[in-house]
C-alpha positions as CSV (number, residue, x, y, z in Angstrom):
1,M,-7.3,10.8,35.8
2,D,-3.5,10.8,36.0
3,G,-3.0,8.0,33.4
4,T,-3.3,5.0,35.8
5,A,-6.3,2.9,36.6
6,D,-6.9,1.6,40.2
7,S,-3.4,2.7,41.2
8,G,-3.7,2.0,44.9
9,A,-4.9,-1.6,45.2
10,P,-2.4,-4.4,45.3
11,G,-2.5,-6.5,42.0
12,A,-4.6,-3.7,40.3
13,R,-4.2,-3.4,36.6
14,Q,-2.2,-0.3,35.6
15,Q,-1.9,1.4,32.3
16,N,1.5,0.8,30.6
17,A,1.4,3.8,28.3
18,A,2.9,7.2,28.5
19,P,0.3,10.0,29.0
20,G,-1.3,10.5,25.6
21,G,0.2,7.3,24.1
22,L,-1.2,4.0,23.1
23,R,-1.2,0.9,25.3
24,P,1.1,-1.8,24.1
25,L,-1.7,-4.2,23.0
26,T,-3.5,-1.4,21.1
27,S,-0.3,-0.5,19.3
28,A,0.3,-4.1,18.4
29,L,-3.2,-4.4,16.9
30,V,-2.8,-1.1,15.0
31,L,0.5,-2.3,13.5
32,F,-1.0,-5.7,12.7
33,G,-3.9,-4.0,10.9
34,L,-1.5,-1.9,8.9
35,A,0.5,-5.0,8.0
36,L,-2.7,-6.7,6.7
37,L,-3.8,-3.6,4.8
38,L,-0.4,-3.3,3.0
39,G,-0.2,-7.0,2.4
40,T,-3.6,-7.0,0.9
41,L,-2.7,-4.0,-1.3
42,S,0.4,-5.8,-2.5
43,V,-1.2,-9.2,-3.2
44,L,-4.7,-8.3,-4.4
45,V,-4.1,-5.0,-6.2
46,M,-0.5,-4.3,-7.3
47,L,0.6,-7.8,-8.2
48,P,-2.4,-8.4,-10.6
49,A,-1.9,-4.9,-12.0
50,A,1.8,-5.7,-12.8
51,Q,0.7,-9.0,-14.5
52,Y,-2.0,-7.2,-16.4
53,L,0.4,-4.6,-17.7
54,R,2.8,-7.3,-18.9
55,S,-0.1,-8.9,-20.9
56,F,0.1,-6.0,-23.3
57,Q,3.7,-6.6,-24.4
58,D,2.5,-8.4,-27.6
59,G,-0.1,-5.7,-28.3
60,E,-0.5,-3.4,-31.2
61,R,1.6,-0.2,-31.1
62,A,-0.1,3.2,-31.8
63,P,0.8,6.9,-31.3
64,A,-1.4,8.5,-28.7
65,T,-1.7,11.7,-26.7
66,L,-2.7,12.1,-23.1
67,H,-6.4,13.0,-23.1
68,T,-7.2,13.1,-19.4
69,S,-4.5,13.5,-16.8
70,G,-4.8,12.5,-13.2
71,S,-3.5,9.8,-10.9
72,C,-2.5,7.3,-13.6
73,M,-1.2,4.8,-11.0
74,L,-4.8,4.5,-9.8
75,G,-6.2,4.1,-13.3
76,R,-7.6,7.6,-13.7
77,C,-5.9,8.6,-17.0
78,Q,-7.0,8.3,-20.6
79,V,-5.2,8.5,-23.9
80,K,-6.5,9.4,-27.4
81,I,-5.3,6.8,-29.9
82,F,-5.2,8.3,-33.4
83,E,-5.4,5.1,-35.4
84,A,-7.0,2.0,-33.9
85,D,-8.8,0.1,-36.6
86,G,-9.2,3.2,-38.7
87,R,-10.9,5.3,-36.0
88,T,-10.0,7.6,-33.2
89,V,-10.4,5.9,-29.8
90,V,-10.2,7.3,-26.3
91,A,-8.7,4.5,-24.1
92,D,-8.3,4.1,-20.4
93,L,-4.8,3.6,-18.9
94,P,-5.1,0.7,-16.4
95,V,-4.1,0.7,-12.7
96,G,-0.4,0.7,-12.3
97,S,0.3,3.0,-15.3
98,G,2.9,5.8,-15.1
99,G,2.9,9.2,-16.7
100,G,0.6,11.0,-14.2
101,K,2.9,14.0,-14.2
102,N,2.6,14.5,-17.9
103,S,0.2,17.3,-19.1
104,V,-2.7,16.8,-21.3
105,G,-1.7,16.6,-25.0
106,T,1.7,14.9,-24.3
107,P,2.5,12.5,-27.1
108,M,3.3,8.9,-26.3
109,I,3.4,5.4,-27.8
110,V,0.8,3.0,-26.4
111,L,0.1,-0.7,-26.8
112,Y,-3.4,-2.1,-27.0
113,Q,-5.1,-5.5,-27.7
114,A,-6.6,-5.6,-31.2
115,D,-9.8,-7.1,-29.9
116,D,-10.2,-4.3,-27.2
117,P,-8.8,-0.9,-28.1
118,Q,-10.7,0.7,-25.1
119,V,-7.8,-0.1,-22.8
120,A,-4.2,0.8,-23.7
121,V,-0.9,0.7,-21.9
122,R,2.0,3.2,-22.3
123,E,4.8,1.4,-24.0
124,D,7.1,2.3,-21.1
125,D,4.7,0.5,-18.6
126,A,4.2,-2.7,-20.6
127,G,6.9,-4.5,-18.6
128,G,4.9,-3.9,-15.4
129,G,8.0,-2.5,-13.6
130,G,6.3,0.4,-11.8
131,A,3.5,-1.8,-10.4
132,A,6.0,-4.5,-9.6
133,A,8.1,-2.0,-7.6
134,L,5.1,-0.9,-5.7
135,T,4.2,-4.5,-5.0
136,V,7.6,-5.1,-3.5
137,M,7.6,-1.8,-1.5
138,S,4.1,-2.4,0.0
139,G,4.9,-6.1,0.7
140,G,8.2,-5.1,2.4
141,A,6.3,-2.5,4.5
142,A,3.7,-5.1,5.4
143,L,6.5,-7.4,6.6
144,L,8.0,-4.5,8.6
145,F,4.7,-3.7,10.3
146,L,4.2,-7.4,11.0
147,V,7.5,-7.6,12.8
148,L,6.8,-4.4,14.7
149,S,3.4,-5.7,15.7
150,G,5.2,-8.8,17.1
151,V,7.6,-6.7,19.0
152,A,4.7,-4.6,20.4
153,L,2.8,-7.8,21.3
154,R,5.8,-9.1,23.1
155,R,6.1,-5.8,25.1
156,A,2.4,-6.1,25.9
157,T,2.7,-9.6,27.3
158,V,5.9,-8.8,29.3
159,A,4.3,-5.7,30.7
160,R,1.3,-7.7,31.9
161,R,3.3,-10.3,33.9
162,P,3.3,-9.5,37.6
163,D,7.0,-10.3,38.1
164,A,8.0,-7.8,35.4
165,R,6.3,-4.8,37.1
166,P,8.6,-2.5,39.1
167,D,7.9,-2.1,42.8
168,S,7.5,1.3,44.5
169,A,11.3,1.9,44.5
170,G,11.6,1.3,40.7
171,R,13.2,-2.2,40.9
172,A,11.7,-5.3,39.4
173,A,9.9,-7.4,42.0
174,A,11.7,-10.7,42.6
C-alpha cells in the first residue's frame, strides 16, 4: 500500500512511479494516444477543411450578415446571403471558418458556388489560412507527443532492466 508491489522479495517487480503518478509505460501509451489523436485531427479533419475552403476562391461574391453565431471553426455558423440567384439564402459556414467572435448581424462578404448557394465561405477564409495554421499546429503537437512517448518508452525499458535498478544503498547494481 506504500506505492511498491512485492517490495521484499529478490527480483520482485517494483513500481517505478512517484506516489500518485503514472508508471513510465502507461505515460508512454497515453502520450502515444495523444499523438495519434492530434495527428488524425490534422490529417483527416483540418487539412481537408483547408483544401475545401480554398476551393471557394473562384466562387461568386455576395454581401451577407452573420445569421447564427457559434463556433465557426467547427462549422456551427450560418450567414444570410441577400442576393443569391435573386433570393435570400441562409448558408452554412464550413468547418475551418473564422469569425466566431462576431455578433449576429455583422456584415461580411462571402463566396459561394453558383450551383450550391447553401454553403458559403467568408472572403477572408477563402485562402484556407486559419485551417492550414491549425493543421500545422496540431501536426506539430502530434510530433511533439510522439517524441515524448518515445522518451517515456525509453525510460520504461531502462527502468525494467535489472542492472539499472539501484541497490539498497541507492547505487546502481554492477
